[in-house]
N, C-alpha and C positions, 0 to 999 in steps of 0.2 A: 447675425444670428440664424438667418435663413440657411446659409451655407453650413453652419455648425450643425444644425438639425439634419439637413440632407446628407452631409458627408459622414456624420456620426451614425446614421441609421444602420449600415451594414454591421457595425460593431454590436448591434443588439442580438446578433446571430452567431457569435464567435464560438460558442460551445453548444453542445447538445441540450444542456440545461437552459441555456439562454433561448434557444429555439423553442423548447417546450413551454417555457415560461411566456414567449410572446403569443403562442397559440392558446395557452391556458387563459390568459388575460382576455383574448377574444371571445373565448367560450363563456367565461364568467360574466363578461359584459354584454353578451349577445351581439357582438359586432361581426359583420360578414368577413371572411377571410380576405376578401378583395381589399380590405383596408391596408394590408401589408403591401400589396403590389401598388396600390395608388398613393401610398403616403408621401413619397418624395415629389411626386407631380403635384399633389394638393399643396404641399408646403411651398413649392416654388410658384405657384399660380398667382397669388395676390400681390400687388404691387404696393408701395408705401402709402399711397392715397387710400387704397382699400383697407389697409391695416389701420390708418389714422381714423377713418370712418367707423370701423367696427369698434375700435377703442373708445371713441366718443359716445357711441350707442350704449356701450355696455358700462361705461363709467357713471357710477351713481355716488354722488357725494354724500359722506355719512353726515348725520346730524351733529355729531360731536366727534372730535378727534381725541382719544384718551391715550396717553402715554404714561408708562412706568419709567421714571427717571428723575434726575434732579430738577428742581423748580426752575432753573436757569434755561431749561428748554422751552418753557412756554413762550417767551417773547420770540425766539427764532422760529418756532412752529407756527406762530400766529401770522408770520409773514407769508406763510404758503396759501393764505386766503382759502382754507378748506372748511371753514366754519369755526365754531367756538372750539377752544383747546381747554383740555383739563390735564394737567400733569399731576400724576400721583406719585409721591416720594416712594422709592423702593422699599424703605423700611416699613412705611405705613402699609404697603401692599403685602409684603411678606408677612407681617404680624396679623393683619386683618383679612386678607384676601380680596379687599376692595379698596 
């Protein structure tokens, strides 16, 4: 994934419109222009352990896992051990919105 992000970065600047879009995004988000020159170095910097640590710190388990789909999903999703599972049939969801 890291190589995909790094190697794909130059393609963000293929056309004049792309270049303008990149700088416009920085202006709108109030991000310094140095973001563009530092991007590939910043993406390449963390190793797998740092990524796992950041993921663990950011991962907050939901109180409920709510899925719209067939009731048969409930048993399979419960095996994920991510908390209580509620499967809402698609027809009910489409008819009631909840």
